[in-house]
All heavy atoms as an XYZ file, in Angstrom:
891
protein
N      24.074     38.302     47.976
C      24.495     37.253     47.075
C      23.388     36.994     46.061
O      22.252     36.749     46.422
C      24.782     36.001     47.888
C      25.259     34.866     47.073
S      26.008     33.719     48.206
C      25.692     32.229     47.438
N      23.734     37.029     44.788
C      22.773     36.892     43.700
C      23.046     35.608     42.916
O      24.177     35.349     42.532
C      22.898     38.105     42.789
O      22.281     37.846     41.571
N      22.022     34.839     42.693
C      22.164     33.601     41.921
C      21.620     33.872     40.516
O      20.450     34.200     40.341
C      21.398     32.445     42.597
C      21.516     31.186     41.774
C      21.915     32.226     43.992
N      22.470     33.725     39.498
C      22.108     34.081     38.127
C      21.196     33.065     37.452
O      20.367     33.411     36.644
C      23.380     34.244     37.287
C      24.221     35.428     37.687
C      23.492     36.718     37.379
O      22.743     36.824     36.430
N      23.714     37.720     38.225
N      21.346     31.802     37.759
C      20.592     30.786     37.031
C      19.155     30.625     37.520
O      18.438     29.769     37.042
C      21.311     29.448     37.047
C      21.486     28.900     38.442
O      21.160     29.575     39.404
N      22.016     27.694     38.532
N      18.697     31.465     38.465
C      17.309     31.406     38.895
C      16.435     32.374     38.104
O      15.218     32.361     38.250
C      17.207     31.709     40.396
C      17.832     30.663     41.316
C      17.684     31.080     42.764
C      17.200     29.306     41.092
N      17.059     33.198     37.264
C      16.281     34.130     36.441
C      15.494     33.346     35.394
O      15.929     32.308     34.899
C      17.193     35.133     35.736
C      17.882     36.038     36.719
O      17.414     36.204     37.840
N      18.991     36.623     36.296
N      14.327     33.854     35.031
C      13.504     33.188     34.031
C      13.764     33.825     32.669
O      12.915     34.519     32.118
C      12.012     33.291     34.390
O      11.686     34.666     34.514
C      11.711     32.551     35.669
N      14.939     33.601     32.138
C      15.324     34.132     30.836
C      15.457     32.980     29.857
O      16.155     32.002     30.125
C      16.662     34.884     30.963
C      17.210     35.307     29.633
C      16.611     36.334     28.922
C      18.314     34.681     29.087
C      17.108     36.720     27.692
C      18.809     35.061     27.861
C      18.209     36.086     27.164
N      14.755     33.088     28.754
C      14.830     32.062     27.715
C      15.734     32.576     26.596
O      15.362     33.500     25.873
C      13.434     31.748     27.171
C      13.441     30.587     26.199
O      14.483     29.905     26.086
O      12.397     30.361     25.553
N      16.923     31.994     26.418
C      17.838     32.506     25.398
C      17.361     32.246     23.971
O      17.824     32.870     23.035
C      19.143     31.768     25.679
C      18.726     30.536     26.382
C      17.499     30.906     27.171
N      16.419     31.328     23.800
C      15.950     30.991     22.458
C      14.591     31.601     22.132
O      13.985     31.265     21.121
C      15.865     29.472     22.288
C      17.184     28.782     22.493
C      17.423     28.027     23.625
C      18.188     28.910     21.561
C      18.628     27.407     23.822
C      19.406     28.297     21.742
C      19.630     27.537     22.874
N      14.093     32.469     22.965
C      12.758     33.034     22.772
C      12.663     33.889     21.515
O      11.647     33.869     20.822
C      12.356     33.859     23.980
N      13.710     34.602     21.161
C      13.643     35.473     19.995
C      13.993     34.767     18.694
O      13.896     35.350     17.625
C      14.563     36.681     20.184
C      16.009     36.265     20.383
O      16.242     35.089     20.708
O      16.898     37.122     20.204
N      14.368     33.517     18.753
C      14.770     32.788     17.550
C      13.595     32.393     16.672
O      13.712     32.310     15.472
C      15.559     31.524     17.926
C      16.921     31.811     18.482
C      17.828     32.493     17.477
O      17.823     32.094     16.301
O      18.520     33.440     17.864
N      12.467     32.066     17.252
C      11.296     31.676     16.459
C      11.376     30.205     16.055
O      11.688     29.336     16.860
N      11.101     29.939     14.788
C      11.090     28.577     14.264
C      12.519     28.055     14.162
O      13.364     28.668     13.501
C      10.421     28.572     12.883
C      10.218     27.179     12.330
O      10.274     26.211     13.117
O      10.004     27.055     11.105
N      12.831     26.903     14.794
C      14.207     26.398     14.745
C      14.626     25.950     13.350
O      15.802     25.929     13.038
C      14.199     25.219     15.719
C      12.775     24.814     15.808
C      11.977     26.058     15.619
N      13.662     25.613     12.467
C      14.008     25.180     11.120
C      13.981     26.335     10.127
O      14.216     26.134      8.942
C      13.035     24.089     10.650
C      13.051     22.799     11.464
C      12.005     21.844     10.932
C      14.421     22.161     11.426
N      13.690     27.519     10.602
C      13.613     28.659      9.707
C      12.361     28.583      8.855
O      11.327     28.093      9.269
N      12.448     29.080      7.656
C      11.296     29.071      6.759
C      11.270     27.837      5.870
O      10.347     27.646      5.091
C      11.305     30.327      5.885
C      11.094     31.572      6.710
O      10.457     31.454      7.778
O      11.573     32.642      6.297
N      12.271     27.006      5.948
C      12.360     25.843      5.061
C      11.493     24.710      5.592
O      11.750     24.163      6.649
C      13.816     25.387      4.952
O      13.887     24.221      4.195
N      10.472     24.362      4.840
C       9.588     23.258      5.228
C      10.097     21.921      4.710
O       9.604     20.878      5.084
C       8.169     23.509      4.687
C       7.524     24.737      5.269
C       7.269     24.619      6.762
O       7.055     23.525      7.280
N       7.306     25.726      7.452
N      11.094     21.942      3.807
C      11.561     20.726      3.166
C      12.799     20.143      3.831
O      13.506     19.340      3.221
C      11.876     20.993      1.694
C      10.611     21.311      0.916
O       9.541     20.888      1.375
O      10.702     21.974     -0.121
N      13.105     20.512      5.051
C      14.279     19.988      5.724
C      14.063     18.504      5.993
O      13.086     18.093      6.595
C      14.541     20.740      7.047
C      15.677     20.105      7.807
C      14.839     22.188      6.754
N      14.979     17.683      5.492
C      14.866     16.240      5.665
C      13.851     15.597      4.746
O      13.492     14.445      4.913
N      13.414     16.300      3.741
C      12.409     15.773      2.821
C      13.020     14.743      1.899
O      14.159     14.872      1.466
C      11.806     16.904      2.006
O      10.932     16.393      1.038
N      12.259     13.711      1.597
C      12.698     12.664      0.689
C      12.009     12.793     -0.662
O      12.078     11.900     -1.481
C      12.385     11.290      1.292
C      13.073     11.033      2.619
C      14.562     10.893      2.472
O      15.043     10.274      1.543
N      15.314     11.489      3.373
N      11.324     13.911     -0.893
C      10.479     14.051     -2.074
C      11.280     14.139     -3.368
O      10.783     13.774     -4.415
C       9.587     15.267     -1.922
N      12.515     14.629     -3.313
C      13.254     14.834     -4.551
C      14.164     13.662     -4.897
O      15.007     13.775     -5.770
C      14.057     16.127     -4.477
C      14.928     16.199     -3.242
O      14.768     15.362     -2.353
O      15.776     17.106     -3.173
N      14.008     12.546     -4.253
C      14.806     11.358     -4.536
C      13.947     10.270     -5.170
O      12.746     10.192     -4.947
C      15.427     10.788     -3.252
C      16.536     11.634     -2.688
C      16.364     12.328     -1.509
C      17.759     11.742     -3.346
C      17.384     13.105     -0.983
C      18.777     12.514     -2.839
C      18.590     13.191     -1.655
O      19.592     13.957     -1.155
N      14.611      9.422     -5.947
C      13.979      8.222     -6.481
C      14.456      7.075     -5.602
O      15.658      6.834     -5.485
C      14.389      7.995     -7.949
C      13.918      9.159     -8.803
C      13.840      6.683     -8.459
C      14.438      9.125    -10.222
N      13.524      6.373     -4.962
C      13.864      5.309     -4.030
C      13.636      3.956     -4.678
O      12.561      3.686     -5.213
C      13.018      5.410     -2.761
C      13.286      6.660     -1.982
N      14.346      6.779     -1.125
C      12.646      7.850     -1.953
C      14.342      7.988     -0.588
N      13.319      8.654     -1.084
N      14.664      3.100     -4.599
C      14.566      1.729     -5.089
C      14.735      0.829     -3.872
O      15.783      0.834     -3.230
C      15.647      1.432     -6.140
C      15.555      2.427     -7.296
C      15.517      0.007     -6.650
C      16.696      2.353     -8.269
N      13.696      0.056     -3.558
C      13.705     -0.788     -2.359
C      13.434     -2.232     -2.723
O      12.859     -2.527     -3.768
C      12.648     -0.314     -1.370
C      12.923      1.029     -0.771
C      11.943      1.338      0.347
N      12.315      2.539      1.048
C      11.910      3.751      0.716
N      11.116      3.916     -0.312
N      12.289      4.798      1.407
N      13.796     -3.120     -1.810
C      13.502     -4.539     -1.981
C      12.703     -5.007     -0.776
O      12.940     -4.556      0.350
C      14.799     -5.363     -2.161
C      14.476     -6.792     -2.539
C      15.657     -5.299     -0.919
C      15.666     -7.580     -3.005
N      11.729     -5.875     -1.027
C      10.905     -6.438      0.042
C      10.925     -7.949     -0.075
O      10.864     -8.493     -1.180
C       9.463     -5.955     -0.070
C       9.286     -4.492      0.126
C       7.844     -4.056     -0.094
O       7.013     -4.826     -0.528
N       7.558     -2.802      0.205
N      10.982     -8.611      1.053
C      10.930    -10.075      1.088
C       9.480    -10.510      1.031
O       8.648     -9.992      1.767
C      11.586    -10.582      2.380
C      11.819    -12.064      2.404
C      12.946    -12.468      1.479
O      13.909    -11.739      1.335
N      12.821    -13.619      0.864
N       9.167    -11.431      0.160
C       7.801    -11.954      0.084
C       7.704    -13.221      0.923
O       7.524    -13.142      2.122
C       7.422    -12.221     -1.370
C       7.014    -10.977     -2.103
C       6.579    -11.235     -3.525
N       5.822    -12.448     -3.703
C       5.961    -13.267     -4.743
N       6.842    -12.996     -5.678
N       5.232    -14.341     -4.843
N       7.827    -14.358      0.322
C       7.801    -15.612      1.082
C       8.885    -16.535      0.531
O       9.057    -16.644     -0.684
C       6.419    -16.278      1.026
C       5.880    -16.390     -0.370
O       6.536    -15.992     -1.323
N       4.687    -16.923     -0.498
N       9.614    -17.154      1.424
C      10.712    -18.015      0.992
C      11.816    -17.196      0.359
O      12.334    -16.260      0.938
N      12.180    -17.545     -0.873
C      13.245    -16.837     -1.580
C      12.710    -15.742     -2.499
O      13.479    -15.101     -3.201
C      14.049    -17.838     -2.404
C      14.798    -18.838     -1.544
C      15.425    -19.921     -2.378
N      16.216    -19.380     -3.478
C      16.726    -20.120     -4.442
N      16.517    -21.422     -4.469
N      17.444    -19.586     -5.404
N      11.418    -15.540     -2.510
C      10.801    -14.572     -3.420
C      10.976    -13.141     -2.897
O      10.801    -12.885     -1.715
C       9.305    -14.846     -3.584
C       8.967    -16.264     -3.968
C       9.322    -16.518     -5.401
C       8.879    -17.925     -5.772
N       9.214    -18.258     -7.135
N      11.307    -12.237     -3.801
C      11.464    -10.842     -3.420
C      10.690     -9.951     -4.390
O      10.302    -10.367     -5.474
C      12.939    -10.404     -3.432
O      13.484    -10.655     -4.720
C      13.739    -11.111     -2.367
N      10.508     -8.709     -3.966
C       9.764     -7.717     -4.728
C      10.573     -6.426     -4.696
O      11.019     -5.991     -3.638
C       8.406     -7.508     -4.065
C       7.390     -6.623     -4.718
C       6.845     -7.325     -5.951
C       6.260     -6.355     -3.764
N      10.802     -5.820     -5.861
C      11.531     -4.558     -5.939
C      10.539     -3.442     -6.217
O       9.711     -3.563     -7.113
C      12.581     -4.607     -7.062
O      13.431     -5.731     -6.853
C      13.421     -3.350     -7.066
N      10.619     -2.356     -5.432
C       9.716     -1.225     -5.631
C      10.509      0.015     -6.019
O      11.626      0.226     -5.551
C       8.901     -0.919     -4.355
O       9.798     -0.605     -3.299
C       8.031     -2.090     -3.965
N       9.916      0.812     -6.880
C      10.507      2.062     -7.350
C       9.494      3.165     -7.116
O       8.370      3.097     -7.612
C      10.835      1.962     -8.843
C      11.281      3.236     -9.536
C      12.694      3.585     -9.136
C      11.194      3.073    -11.033
N       9.872      4.175     -6.346
C       8.960      5.286     -6.067
C       9.704      6.604     -6.190
O      10.928      6.637     -6.150
C       8.365      5.169     -4.674
C       9.355      5.468     -3.573
C       8.772      5.265     -2.210
O       8.153      4.260     -1.955
N       8.998      6.217     -1.340
N       8.930      7.674     -6.363
C       9.506      9.007     -6.428
C       9.943      9.421     -7.812
O      10.710     10.368     -7.958
N       9.474      8.733     -8.832
C       9.799      9.117    -10.202
C       9.148     10.466    -10.502
O       7.998     10.679    -10.134
C       9.262      8.049    -11.153
C      10.102      7.681    -12.365
C      11.468      7.181    -11.921
C       9.426      6.633    -13.181
N       9.867     11.388    -11.130
C       9.267     12.698    -11.440
C       8.021     12.560    -12.311
O       7.888     11.614    -13.087
C      10.386     13.427    -12.195
C      11.640     12.766    -11.752
C      11.280     11.342    -11.490
N       7.123     13.519    -12.189
C       5.840     13.475    -12.889
C       5.995     13.547    -14.406
O       5.112     13.135    -15.137
C       4.952     14.638    -12.433
C       4.676     14.646    -10.958
C       3.637     13.636    -10.593
C       3.298     13.774     -9.119
N       2.757     12.586     -8.562
N       7.119     14.071    -14.888
C       7.302     14.233    -16.332
C       7.483     12.917    -17.063
O       7.340     12.862    -18.281
C       8.497     15.137    -16.600
C       9.812     14.528    -16.153
C      10.910     15.555    -16.051
O      10.643     16.729    -15.924
N      12.147     15.102    -16.105
N       7.784     11.839    -16.339
C       7.987     10.532    -16.961
C       6.685      9.741    -16.945
O       5.934      9.769    -15.976
C       9.079      9.746    -16.231
C      10.428     10.419    -16.314
C      10.968     11.041    -15.200
C      11.156     10.434    -17.491
C      12.197     11.671    -15.265
C      12.385     11.052    -17.568
C      12.901     11.663    -16.456
O      14.114     12.290    -16.525
N       6.445      8.988    -18.003
C       5.269      8.145    -18.109
C       5.587      6.802    -17.447
O       6.381      6.020    -17.974
C       4.891      7.954    -19.578
C       3.578      7.217    -19.734
O       2.886      6.988    -18.723
O       3.244      6.866    -20.884
N       4.968      6.550    -16.298
C       5.299      5.346    -15.532
C       4.870      4.070    -16.245
O       5.525      3.040    -16.095
C       4.660      5.401    -14.131
O       3.271      5.682    -14.261
C       5.306      6.468    -13.285
N       3.805      4.136    -17.025
C       3.367      2.932    -17.753
C       4.393      2.519    -18.799
O       4.688      1.330    -18.948
C       2.008      3.178    -18.412
C       0.879      3.276    -17.426
C      -0.445      3.453    -18.131
C      -1.569      3.579    -17.108
N      -2.867      3.761    -17.760
N       4.958      3.488    -19.500
C       5.976      3.166    -20.503
C       7.263      2.676    -19.848
O       7.927      1.780    -20.366
C       6.255      4.384    -21.381
C       5.136      4.690    -22.338
C       5.496      5.829    -23.254
C       4.357      6.121    -24.213
N       4.678      7.245    -25.110
N       7.616      3.282    -18.724
C       8.821      2.850    -18.004
C       8.644      1.428    -17.494
O       9.553      0.602    -17.594
C       9.149      3.834    -16.858
C       9.618      5.151    -17.447
C      10.196      3.258    -15.924
C       9.890      6.227    -16.452
N       7.458      1.122    -16.947
C       7.180     -0.232    -16.473
C       7.279     -1.230    -17.624
O       7.867     -2.311    -17.473
C       5.800     -0.298    -15.826
C       5.334     -1.682    -15.398
C       6.243     -2.258    -14.335
C       3.904     -1.614    -14.888
N       6.736     -0.890    -18.767
C       6.789     -1.778    -19.926
C       8.240     -2.016    -20.358
O       8.631     -3.145    -20.685
C       5.975     -1.178    -21.069
C       5.798     -2.101    -22.233
C       4.833     -1.517    -23.245
C       4.625     -2.485    -24.387
N       3.663     -1.975    -25.362
N       9.048     -0.959    -20.342
C      10.462     -1.093    -20.697
C      11.214     -1.960    -19.684
O      12.044     -2.795    -20.068
C      11.106      0.281    -20.789
N      10.915     -1.784    -18.391
C      11.541     -2.602    -17.350
C      11.217     -4.081    -17.554
O      12.087     -4.936    -17.490
C      11.064     -2.186    -15.962
C      11.704     -0.936    -15.415
C      11.116     -0.269    -14.353
C      12.872     -0.431    -15.933
C      11.684      0.873    -13.830
C      13.450      0.714    -15.422
C      12.856      1.364    -14.370
N       9.950     -4.367    -17.782
C       9.516     -5.745    -17.926
C      10.185     -6.423    -19.124
O      10.598     -7.578    -19.050
C       7.993     -5.809    -18.059
C       7.264     -5.484    -16.757
C       5.796     -5.211    -16.934
C       5.012     -6.358    -17.460
N       3.550     -6.128    -17.429
N      10.309     -5.683    -20.208
C      10.928     -6.241    -21.407
C      12.438     -6.400    -21.220
O      13.015     -7.424    -21.591
C      10.634     -5.349    -22.598
C      11.139     -5.905    -23.895
C      10.641     -5.098    -25.060
C      11.161     -5.722    -26.332
N      10.189     -5.752    -27.380
N      13.083     -5.380    -20.637
C      14.538     -5.384    -20.476
C      15.011     -6.422    -19.452
O      16.009     -7.100    -19.656
C      14.996     -3.992    -20.051
C      16.473     -3.821    -19.884
C      17.202     -3.640    -21.203
O      16.556     -3.280    -22.204
O      18.422     -3.861    -21.207
N      14.289     -6.544    -18.332
C      14.744     -7.402    -17.242
C      14.115     -8.785    -17.257
O      14.424     -9.607    -16.396
C      14.453     -6.750    -15.880
C      14.951     -5.339    -15.753
C      14.269     -4.441    -14.970
C      16.088     -4.906    -16.405
C      14.705     -3.136    -14.831
C      16.534     -3.597    -16.283
C      15.840     -2.717    -15.491
N      13.185     -9.047    -18.164
C      12.498    -10.336    -18.277
C      11.843    -10.729    -16.952
O      12.073    -11.817    -16.412
C      13.452    -11.426    -18.755
N      11.043     -9.815    -16.419
C      10.320    -10.085    -15.185
C       8.936     -9.470    -15.294
O       8.681     -8.669    -16.189
C      11.057     -9.513    -13.974
S      11.108     -7.727    -13.945
N       8.054     -9.832    -14.397
C       6.721     -9.255    -14.390
C       6.703     -8.078    -13.422
O       7.534     -7.972    -12.529
C       5.682    -10.289    -13.984
C       4.287     -9.904    -14.423
O       4.102     -8.902    -15.107
N       3.312    -10.691    -14.023
N       5.742     -7.187    -13.616
C       5.650     -6.030    -12.746
C       4.279     -5.411    -12.826
O       3.471     -5.747    -13.687
N       4.027     -4.486    -11.907
C       2.738     -3.813    -11.860
C       2.928     -2.384    -11.372
O       3.962     -2.041    -10.790
C       1.751     -4.567    -10.950
O       0.477     -3.954    -11.048
C       2.211     -4.571     -9.517
N       1.913     -1.580    -11.596
C       1.899     -0.192    -11.169
C       0.854     -0.046    -10.071
O      -0.309     -0.357    -10.272
C       1.549      0.707    -12.356
C       1.723      2.190    -12.207
C       3.169      2.535    -11.908
C       1.275      2.887    -13.464
N       1.284      0.398     -8.879
C       0.403      0.514     -7.721
C       0.248      1.987     -7.377
O       1.233      2.727     -7.314
C       0.977     -0.266     -6.514
C       0.107     -0.096     -5.294
C       1.146     -1.723     -6.854
N      -0.987      2.412     -7.148
C      -1.269      3.796     -6.758
C      -1.345      3.872     -5.236
O      -2.180      3.218     -4.623
C      -2.587      4.265     -7.383
C      -2.869      5.724     -7.202
C      -1.914      6.608     -7.978
O      -1.539      6.244     -9.093
O      -1.544      7.676     -7.442
N      -0.463      4.643     -4.604
C      -0.427      4.805     -3.158
C      -0.873      6.215     -2.806
O      -0.579      7.167     -3.526
C       0.989      4.546     -2.632
C       1.021      4.429     -1.139
O       0.568      3.411     -0.596
O       1.500      5.382     -0.492
N      -1.581      6.374     -1.672
C      -2.088      7.684     -1.271
C      -0.963      8.670     -0.976
O      -0.972      9.806     -1.436
C      -2.983      7.542     -0.048
C      -4.235      6.737     -0.295
C      -4.968      6.416      0.995
O      -4.489      6.800      2.071
O      -6.026      5.772      0.904
N       0.030      8.246     -0.199
C       1.114      9.131      0.204
C       2.228      9.191     -0.846
O       2.764     10.249     -1.123
C       1.725      8.658      1.521
C       0.806      8.712      2.701
C       1.515      8.204      3.923
C       0.566      8.019      5.080
N       1.214      7.375      6.215
N       2.596      8.042     -1.392
C       3.784      7.945     -2.222
C       3.521      8.174     -3.702
O       4.456      8.272     -4.488
C       4.427      6.567     -2.033
C       4.729      6.179     -0.590
C       5.236      4.750     -0.520
C       5.758      7.124      0.004
N       2.273      8.222     -4.104
C       1.961      8.390     -5.522
C       2.015      7.049     -6.232
O       1.618      6.022     -5.695
N       2.544      7.037     -7.457
C       2.627      5.799     -8.218
C       3.916      5.065     -7.866
O       4.996      5.645     -7.889
C       2.570      6.095     -9.709
C       1.212      6.564    -10.156
C       1.121      6.684    -11.654
O       2.098      7.007    -12.305
N      -0.052      6.441    -12.192
N       3.773      3.776     -7.563
C       4.897      2.930     -7.204
C       4.970      1.787     -8.205
O       3.971      1.116     -8.465
C       4.738      2.369     -5.772
C       5.889      1.443     -5.420
C       4.647      3.500     -4.768
N       6.146      1.581     -8.776
C       6.357      0.463     -9.692
C       6.870     -0.719     -8.891
O       7.829     -0.583     -8.127
C       7.362      0.841    -10.792
C       6.795      1.949    -11.660
C       7.722     -0.370    -11.640
C       7.757      2.458    -12.723
N       6.225     -1.881     -9.041
C       6.657     -3.102     -8.368
C       7.118     -4.099     -9.421
O       6.413     -4.342    -10.402
C       5.517     -3.722     -7.567
C       5.087     -2.915     -6.380
C       3.989     -3.596     -5.600
O       3.320     -4.503     -6.088
N       3.780     -3.160     -4.377
N       8.293     -4.682     -9.205
C       8.835     -5.691    -10.106
C       9.170     -6.954     -9.321
O       9.582     -6.880     -8.161
C      10.102     -5.179    -10.794
C       9.952     -3.985    -11.721
C      11.309     -3.497    -12.169
C       9.110     -4.350    -12.919
N       9.029     -8.098     -9.984
C       9.366     -9.359     -9.336
C      10.879     -9.518     -9.312
O      11.570     -9.180    -10.268
C       8.755    -10.535    -10.093
C       7.279    -10.652     -9.931
C       6.734    -11.865    -10.681
O       7.397    -12.429    -11.529
N       5.515    -12.243    -10.354
N      11.381    -10.066     -8.205
C      12.804    -10.349     -8.087
C      13.607     -9.159     -7.606
O      13.091     -8.069     -7.388
N      14.907     -9.381     -7.434
C      15.829     -8.337     -6.993
C      16.366     -7.615     -8.227
O      17.312     -8.058     -8.860
C      16.963     -8.954     -6.179
C      17.882     -7.914     -5.574
O      17.592     -6.708     -5.722
O      18.888     -8.299     -4.958
N      15.778     -6.489     -8.557
C      16.141     -5.734     -9.760
C      16.783     -4.387     -9.406
O      16.833     -3.498    -10.252
C      14.887     -5.496    -10.620
C      14.039     -6.681    -10.891
C      14.701     -7.727    -11.774
O      15.667     -7.449    -12.459
N      14.192     -8.937    -11.733
N      17.277     -4.229     -8.183
C      17.771     -2.919     -7.737
C      18.899     -2.381     -8.605
O      18.849     -1.234     -9.070
C      18.246     -2.986     -6.287
C      17.133     -3.186     -5.295
C      17.675     -3.383     -3.921
N      18.389     -4.659     -3.873
C      19.092     -5.092     -2.842
N      19.173     -4.359     -1.774
N      19.696     -6.247     -2.871
N      19.932     -3.185     -8.845
C      21.085     -2.719     -9.622
C      20.690     -2.460    -11.069
O      21.123     -1.469    -11.677
C      22.204     -3.748     -9.559
N      19.847     -3.311    -11.630
C      19.425     -3.146    -13.020
C      18.607     -1.869    -13.205
O      18.804     -1.138    -14.173
C      18.600     -4.353    -13.468
C      19.392     -5.638    -13.552
C      18.487     -6.779    -13.971
C      19.190     -8.096    -13.983
N      18.276     -9.197    -14.331
N      17.693     -1.600    -12.270
C      16.874     -0.388    -12.352
C      17.759      0.847    -12.241
O      17.610      1.803    -13.004
C      15.794     -0.376    -11.254
C      14.744     -1.444    -11.534
C      15.131      0.981    -11.158
C      13.717     -1.595    -10.430
N      18.690      0.824    -11.307
C      19.581      1.966    -11.111
C      20.390      2.246    -12.374
O      20.475      3.389    -12.835
C      20.504      1.693     -9.927
O      21.414      2.741     -9.754
N      20.980      1.203    -12.953
C      21.765      1.375    -14.177
C      20.901      1.859    -15.338
O      21.312      2.713    -16.117
C      22.462      0.066    -14.562
C      23.553     -0.307    -13.589
O      24.112      0.552    -12.919
N      23.849     -1.576    -13.496
N      19.692      1.324    -15.465
C      18.772      1.715    -16.525
C      18.428      3.202    -16.422
O      18.439      3.919    -17.424
C      17.498      0.866    -16.436
C      16.508      1.106    -17.531
C      16.569      0.366    -18.697
C      15.510      2.056    -17.398
C      15.660      0.576    -19.718
C      14.593      2.279    -18.412
C      14.676      1.528    -19.579
N      18.136      3.668    -15.215
C      17.772      5.072    -15.024
C      18.949      6.008    -15.297
O      18.781      7.067    -15.902
C      17.230      5.294    -13.615
C      15.900      4.613    -13.292
C      15.542      4.826    -11.831
C      14.792      5.100    -14.197
N      20.152      5.604    -14.875
C      21.336      6.438    -15.100
C      21.648      6.520    -16.592
O      21.976      7.586    -17.114
C      22.537      5.898    -14.297
C      22.284      6.090    -12.805
C      23.824      6.579    -14.713
C      23.246      5.357    -11.912
N      21.528      5.393    -17.311
C      21.792      5.383    -18.747
C      20.799      6.230    -19.524
O      21.105      6.719    -20.608
C      21.762      3.952    -19.284
C      22.934      3.109    -18.860
C      22.775      1.647    -19.253
O      21.757      1.300    -19.888
O      23.664      0.863    -18.907
N      19.601      6.400    -18.978
C      18.566      7.148    -19.680
C      18.402      8.577    -19.161
O      17.323      9.157    -19.275
C      17.238      6.391    -19.610
C      17.281      5.161    -20.497
O      17.462      5.269    -21.694
N      17.153      3.994    -19.896
N      19.454      9.127    -18.561
C      19.476     10.558    -18.299
C      19.062     11.026    -16.926
O      18.942     12.222    -16.708
N      18.834     10.139    -15.982
C      18.499     10.578    -14.624
C      19.790     10.652    -13.810
O      20.621      9.747    -13.862
C      17.469      9.633    -13.977
C      16.159      9.721    -14.754
C      17.257      9.974    -12.516
C      15.067      8.843    -14.241
N      19.948     11.743    -13.075
C      21.168     11.991    -12.314
C      21.351     10.943    -11.220
O      20.416     10.611    -10.494
C      21.104     13.385    -11.702
C      22.420     13.804    -11.095
O      23.458     13.233    -11.466
O      22.407     14.719    -10.251
N      22.577     10.433    -11.102
C      22.878      9.371    -10.133
C      22.691      9.840     -8.692
O      22.340      9.054     -7.819
C      24.315      8.890    -10.343
C      24.696      7.706     -9.508
C      26.097      7.226     -9.834
C      26.425      6.004     -9.014
N      27.759      5.485     -9.332
N      22.889     11.133     -8.429
C      22.784     11.639     -7.061
C      21.342     11.687     -6.560
O      21.110     11.830     -5.364
C      23.402     13.018     -6.957
O      22.689     13.930     -7.767
N      20.362     11.557     -7.458
C      18.959     11.578     -7.037
C      18.401     10.183     -6.801
O      17.248     10.052     -6.410
C      18.083     12.285     -8.080
O      18.149     11.566     -9.312
C      18.527     13.708     -8.299
N      19.204      9.141     -7.027
C      18.729      7.759     -6.885
C      19.266      7.193     -5.575
O      20.468      7.206     -5.323
C      19.183      6.894     -8.064
C      18.614      7.432     -9.364
C      18.775      5.447     -7.857
C      19.124      6.750    -10.606
N      18.355      6.693     -4.737
C      18.720      6.048     -3.479
C      18.333      4.572     -3.564
O      17.173      4.251     -3.782
C      17.990      6.670     -2.289
C      18.277      8.117     -2.075
C      19.561      8.290     -1.342
C      19.751      9.761     -1.016
N      20.984     10.034     -0.401
N      19.313      3.682     -3.393
C      19.052      2.247     -3.431
C      19.070      1.743     -2.000
O      20.064      1.888     -1.291
C      20.101      1.506     -4.291
C      19.819      0.024     -4.313
C      20.109      2.067     -5.700
N      17.956      1.135     -1.568
C      17.823      0.610     -0.212
C      17.791     -0.907     -0.275
O      17.520     -1.497     -1.306
C      16.514      1.100      0.431
C      16.365      2.584      0.415
N      16.903      3.402      1.375
C      15.728      3.405     -0.453
C      16.591      4.654      1.098
N      15.877      4.685     -0.012
N      18.007     -1.551      0.858
C      17.829     -2.993      0.909
C      18.811     -3.664      1.836
O      19.672     -3.039      2.423
N      18.658     -4.972      1.937
C      19.497     -5.739      2.855
C      20.796     -6.155      2.263
O      21.113     -6.114      1.152
C      18.761     -6.975      3.388
C      17.987     -7.753      2.379
C      18.614     -8.651      1.543
C      16.624     -7.588      2.253
C      17.899     -9.365      0.631
C      15.905     -8.289      1.338
C      16.541     -9.195      0.514
């Protein structure tokens, strides 16, 4: 009587890397993320990250501030690069502004509560 499941055979041994050669599986690098953060009380902060390098973030920040009548700043993050912070909940306005100015809607991710 022979028991088959006692053999030491690994069916996945010849497969190698389970993700293949693609290092970007699940990567968020090609998206523009618009998030909202709660500050204190009713105050909120909207952040925009992942803008492509071809765009001048200082000019975009200036346009946002003028268009939305809010204050904002540009923060340099080690992992995320340059992050634009705006006062208030500006998620829908930022999304519409970016779509109107030629950025594809499928690359914009709006997060928040």
